[in-house]
N, C-alpha and C positions, 0 to 999 in steps of 0.2 A: 439492203447490207440483211433484213432480216429473209426477202426472199431469195436470197445466194442461201442461207444460213438452212431457207426449209428446204430448196433444191440439194443441199450439198450432200454426198455420200461416199468420197474417195479424200485421203490424207490430204491430195494437192487441192480438192475444192474448198478442204477445213483452212488450210493454209490461204487462202485465197481470204477466208472473210476475215483474217488479219490484215491482209492487205486492204479489205473492203473498210474494217476498223481505221489503220492510218488515214485512208483516205480523208473519212469521218474528223480525224482528230485534226490533220489539216488544216480541214474549212474549219473547225472551232479554234484553232489559232487564228486562221486569220478575221474570225469574226472578233474575236477578245483579247484580242491586243493590239493594243495603241501606241505606239511609239513615242508618242509626244505625253500618254502617260507615264507606261510601263519600261522606258529606257530610264536608266543611272546616265548621271554623267560621265561620260570618259569610255562608254560601254558603244558598242556598234547592234544595229539591230539584227538581231539575231534571222535565220530565214525561216521561211515560214515552213518549212520542213521539221524545225529544232520544236516539235512542239510541246516537249514537256518544260523547255526552257519558258516557251512563250506563255503557256496556261499556267506555270506555274506563278509568275511574275504578275499574271493579274490575279492570279488567284490571293498571292501576297499582299497584295496591294487593296482588293475588297473584302478581304478575309484575315486582317492581318490582327496580332493578338494572341494571347495565352486561350483565352475563351473558345476562340477558331484551330485551334490546332487538331483537334481529331476532325474536322471537316478539309482540311488540308491535307493531311494524313490521305484521308478515306481518296478523295480526287488524286492524288500521286499514285495511289495504290492502284487506279483503273486504269490509268493511263500507263503504265508499267505491266499492268496484266494484257493490254491490246497489245502492246508494243512483242512481249515475248513470241505471241502466238504466232506472230509474220515469220517468225524466224529459227521455229520449230523445223526439223526435219521431217517429224512423222506428225502433223494434227489430226486429232483428234474429236468427236462433236462435240464432247464435252465441255474441254480449252476451247473450241471457237464459240459455245453459244456462251462459256461465260464471260471469253472475250468481248463479244457482242454485247452482251447486258453490262459490261463496265463501262464500253461506249457510249450505250445511251442513259446508263448513270451519270455518267460526267455531263454530257451534254444537259442534262436535266438540272445538275447543279450549279452549272457556267450559267444555266439562263437564268434560276433565282437569285444569284450571284447579281446579274446585269441587272434587276429588276430595280428602277428606281420611282 
């Protein structure tokens, strides 16, 4: 993702950074979501591509409570920002860079939350 960003020059290149972000989000989704821990009674396991649902559930479980509300909002906002770039008709360097930085931030938050 960082290499692609360094070489990006066109709106299509910047949209592709959004695609890279989604690929990383799907990898994070696979890593943190455990149906044995995060699936509620009566639910079906969401597919890996439903990154927001899967990552949100992980965060809700490991960072529950009022004290972690800001952390949950930060993680959700990072996910939303990365998803938004992929769907824009004309991407630009600033938006793509912020999306990539958001995914990196989210990955680091999830890594910290998963430390035991």
